[in-house]
N, C-alpha and C positions, 0 to 999 in steps of 0.2 A: 645336199647331194645331187648334182644335176649330171644326169645320163645323157649323152647323145648316142643315138643308134642311128649307124650308116649302113643303107642296105636293108634288102627284105630277110634276111637271116633265114634263107630259105622257107620263106611262109611261117616262121617262128616268132616274127615280131611282135605280134600281139600277144602272146605268151610270156616272151620275156620281158615285154612292157609292163603286163599286169604284176609279175612278180617283182620288178624292181620299185613298180609304185607302192606295193605292198609292204616293203621295205622300207619306205620312207623317201625314195628318190623322185626326182621331178625329170620326166623323160620327154626329150626332144628327138624327132625323127627326120633324117635329110635321106633322100634317094640315091644321091650319090656323093662321090667325094668333094667335088666341086660345091653342092649344096651345103655339104658339111663344114667346110672351109668358110662359106659365107656366114654361115650360123655362128662360128666362132670369131671371125672378122668383126661381126655385127655389135659384138659387146654382151652377147647373150651368154658365151661363155659356157663351159663344162667343166665337171671333176672328173669325168671319165669318158671316153670315147669307145664305143664298141662297134666294130666294122665286121661285116660279111667277108670271110676269108676268100671268097671267090673274087672279091675286090682286089684293087693293087694296094695291098697294105704298105709297101715300100713307098709308093708315090707320096702317100699320106704322110708318113714319117718324113719323109724329105721335106713335103711341104711345110709341115709343122715346125721343122727345124729351121728351115730357110725364112719363114716369117716370124720366128722366135714367139711362136705359141707354146706354152708350156702344159701339156695334158697327158696323162697316161694312156695309153692305146689297147685294148684287147682285141683280140680276135675271136670270131665265132662262126662254126661251122657243122653240118649235119654229121653225127656220129662221132668216134674217135678215130679220126683220119690222122695218123701218124705222120704222114707226109705233109698235109695241109698244116698241121700244127708247127712241125719244123719250120717250113718255109715262114710262117707268119712269125715266128719268134727270131728268125734271122733276119727277118725285115724289119724288126724293131718292136713288134707287139710284146707286151708285157707277159700277157698271159694267153692261152688257147681256152676257149669254152665249148664245150660238144654241146649240140642240139640234138633233141628238143631239150630246152633248158630245165636242168634241176635247181628247184628253189634253193637247196641248200649251196650249191656252186654259186648261183648269182649272188646270194646274201655274200660268201665268202669274197667274190671279188669286189663288191661294192665296199665291204670292210676294208678290204685291202687298201683301196683307195682313198679311205678316210680314217687309216689307223692313229695317227696323230691327236692326242688328246689335248683340248684347250682347257682343261681344268687347272686351276691353280690351287696347288696343295701346300698348305702352308701350316706352322703351328707357333711360332715365333712372333713376339709382341710387335717388332719391328715391322715384320709384314703386314700384321693385321692393322697398323695403322696406317700404312700404304694402301692397303684396300679400303680403308674408312675414307680417307681422301678421295679414292676413285669413285668409290660410291656417291660422294657427295657431288661432284664434277660431272658424272656421266650421263644424266639426263639432258644437260645443256648442250648448244651445238658449239661450244667454245673449242677453239682449237687447243689441243694438249701436245706439250713435250714429254716424250717420256725418256728419262735418261737412266744410265746404269751402265755396269761393266758389261764385257760381252759375255753372253751365256747366263745373264740373270732372268732373263723371260720376258725382255720388251714387248716382243710380238702377242706374247700371252696376255700380258696387260692390255694392249691395243684391242684385242677381241673381247677381253673382259669389258672394256668400256662399252664397246658397240653393242654387246649383249645386253647391258644397262640402259642403252640409250633408247630414245624415241624410234631410231631408225632399225632397230635391232630386227625387224621384219624384212629390209632391206638388204642389199649387198655388202660385204665387207669384203675389200680388194686392196691387197698389199703389192707393193713394188721395192725391191731393193734397190735404191739409187747407186750402191758401190759396185754392184754387181753388173751393171749394164753400161759399156762405152759411152762416152759423153755424145759422140756422133748419133747414138740410137736413142738415148734415153728420152729426147724431146718426142720423138715419133711414139715410143711407149706410152709416155705420160698422157699427149696430148692427141696423138692419132694421125693419120696421114690420108692425103687423097691419092687416087690410083694416079701413078707416073711422077709423083713428088720427087722421087729420088729413086736409083737404079735398086731394083729389087720391090719395089712397091708395085706390086703386079694387080691390086686391088685397093679400094679404100678399105681402112683399119681403124676400128674405133679404139680410141686410147683408154687408159686406166680412168682419167677423170670421167670421161662418158659412161664407162663400164660401171661405175660406183654411183652414177647420178642416183640421188634419192637416199643413198647409204653412205658408207664410211669408206674413207682412203687413207692408208696408212703409206707415209714415205718412211721406208725403213732406211737408217743411215744417211739422213739427208743432209749431214754436215759435208758428205763427199760430194754434193753436186756441183757441177760446174757453175762459176760466177755468173755466165751468161744464161743457164738454166734459171738460177737464182732470181733473176730480173723478171723472167716470164711468169715464174711462180707467184711472185709477188703481186703481178698483175691480174691473175687468175684469183687470188685471195681477194683482192680489192674489188674487181669489177664483176667476179661471178661468172666469167665466161673465157672460152678457150679458143684458141685457134689451131686447127689442124694443120699440119705441114703440109704445104701445096695448097691449102684452102685459101679462100678469101671471103669467107662468112664468118662470123664468130658465132659460137655455139653456147648457150646458156647452160650452167652446169649447178647443181644444187648438190654439194658434197661437205660432209664434215670432215676436217683434215685432222689426223694424228700423225704425230712424227716421232722418231726415235733417233737416238745418237749415244753412241758410246765415249765421245770425246767431250771435253770441257768447250761447250758453245760459244761460252762468253770469252774466252781464250781465242778461240777462232776469230770471233768478230774483231778482238782488238790486234790479231796478228793480220787482219786484212782479208783473210779467206773465206769469211762467210759474211753477207750483207747483215748489216744492225737493223735496218728497216724490216727484213724479212725475219731476223732472228725475233724481234719484238712481236710481229705478226703470229708467229708460231709458238711462243713462248707466253701464251695468255695464261695457260696453268703449267707448272712444272710438276710432273710427277716421277719423284726419284726412286728406283728400285734399289733398294741397300745390297751389296754384295753379301755372298752366301757366308762368307767367314764373320759377317757382322750379325747373322741370325742363325746362331748354332742349334737351336730347337728344330729349324726347318731341315737341318742335315739329316736327322733322325727320321722325320717325318716322310720327306722326299726319300730316303733310302728304302724304308718300308714300303712306299707306293710302287717304287721302281722294281723292287723284288718280286712284289705281286704281278705287275704288269709283265716282265719279261720270264717269269715262271709260267705264267699262262700261254704267252705267246710262244715260247719254245717247248709248251708240253712237257714242263717239268716239274716234279713235286714242289711244293712250296716250302721251302727251307727258312727258318727265321735267322736273323743276323746274330752272330756270337757276342757276347759281352766284349771279347777282345776285337772283334770287327768293328763294333760301333766306336770304342775308342780311337781304333784306328783312323775311322772317318772324322771324328770331331776332332782331331789332333792336326788334320790336315788343312792347308790354307786355302784350297779350292781357287786357284787361279784363273780356271776356266768356269768356276761357278756350277750352276745346276746342270748346263750341258756336260761339263766334265764328270759331274757325280753321275749322271745318267748313263753315260759310257763306263765308268767303274762298276756301276751295280750290275749293268747288263753282262759285262765279262765276269764279274763274280759269281752272276748265276749260272752261267755256263761251266765255269771251272770247278764249282764247289762240289764237293764229296762227304758223303756222311749226313747227319741228321740236321746238320747247322752250316750255315755260310761263314767259313772260319776267315781270320785275318789273313792267314796265308793267300786265300782266294781274292782278296781286295788287293788288286795291284794299283797302285796311285802313281801318278806322275812319277817317271825317274826310276820306276821298278819294271820298265819293261823287259820280259824274258826273251832271251836269243838263245838259239842253239849253243850248246857248249858253254854258256856263261851261267855263272852262279846265280840263283833265284834270290832277288832281294827278299830279307826277312826269312829266309830258310834257316838262317843261323842264330835266330832272335834268341833261342833259348841259351846260347852259350856265351852272352854277354855282348857289350857294345863293342869290343875289340874285332870280335868275328863279324859281326854286321858291318864295321868299317871296312874290314880287309874284303868282304864280298864286294860292297860297293866300288872300292878300289879297283877290283878286278874287272868288274862289269866295264868301269871306266877305261882300263887299260885294252880291254878286248875291242874297242873302238878304234885305236891307235892304228895306223896304218893301213885303214880299210877306207874306202870311198864311200859316199853318202847313198850311192845306188846299190851297195853290196848290203849295208847295214840296213836300207829301206827291204831289202829283198828278203833278208833272214827275219825281219820284223813281220812281213806280210804272211810268209809261210810258217813262222812259228804261230801266228795269230789263226791261220787256217787249219793248223792242227788241233790247237786248242777247241775249235769250233767244229773238229769231226769232219773237215773238209766241206761246211756249209758256207757257201759265198756270200749270201746275205747276212748271215750274223758276223762273219769276219768283218764286211764292208763297214757295218754299224759300228762294231767296236774301234775299227780303225780310222773312222770318221771321213771315210772317202765313198763314193757313189759306187754302186755294183758294176757300172760300165767301167769305170777307172779300173777297180780291182780285176775284172776280167781282161781287159788289155794287158795289164801287168803280168798276168798269169800266163796268158798266151806267149808274152815275150820270153818269160823264163822258161816256157816248154820249148819254144824253138832255139833257146840257147842251150837245150839239154839238161834243164835243172828238173829234177822230178817233183810234180805238183800233186798233192794229193785229191783225188777226186771225192765228191760228196759219198759219206761212209767209208772211207778206205782209211782215213786218217785214225790212229789210235789215242785216246785221252791220255795224257801226260800224267806222270804221277807227280802232286805237289809236294 
């Protein structure tokens, strides 16, 4: 965990640093916003930025966005100044931390920035065999191509390989090749010099240099533009990169991992991916089987996610009922572990009584809309009633726009989450910012939007 503190924090920087270091964080300090940006551009990076609330929080957030530096920001200031807290949050800060710093508050903020667990949970022999192979090749510097359907946990496997490698004490850096436009991906990978293009306000270290000595994951590498594929091949062969706008090559020592959810061999045959690069990346192929082919993992992961989200939401731990387990095992899981996680998160929030019942386990296609029959509600009355209910749900969509259906889904999910925006966004699979923007639009259109604590738990 790397924490960057910008500003003096009203003289409390020493106390905040000691608390953070005591909680296992590596702390760096910058006197002002420009110094903080230089730190981030240099490739030293940060997992969390804490800025003095008296500084221009909005300017920092804008600079991070314009330079595509993704890092959460929290503001800190003396006392519980409500106005300062509101200004900071409106400016784009994720949290406001009152000073002098409280150890538990700092711990909570650090934990919130690192809530994603990187532990691989499994019980099925298919996954055990995959991990056995991973253990066998992890210590080498061989390039590994991790393949598997979307949601199977390819990035988790990449992090597992890094932890088991000789580079475990160095950095693990990941970049999603599909999420960044082609004209920007080169700069993200290799860095750029000041003035190399419009918006290049200073030298920026790319992912290769940031990961120097460690591991670089090229997520969804199959989506990379052919022009960049040629440059990547050269980097692998020569072990040096050229920054955009630079004229001096920079040596790099990086262990490469790559992932793809498509058939790479087919992409080579189709001419969309270079065969020479494919052979360089595919020294070892580590395939993660889909969840439907490892049924014992469904049970293990479901129990794991029940525990995680019960604790996270401060909800009493309820076991899954036998009927709920059967329902989970009977599903095909096209979204794999990611879909299962969202399903269990939703079930934990909706469950009532001593167990998590089958009714609380809402699978794909069972979305509850206002006024529409709930899937499974008629399960005890025979298959005809279930089919009739499903047909009624389908008919409820006819004649309505996608925007209307989406609005009902969002508002119904918010009702289920008792108005909690964060929980609703997680269940819906969208960012909290996207959810807030949509709710703002609905309010402006005169649609009632439940506030936190105002929604009533529906009867299942």
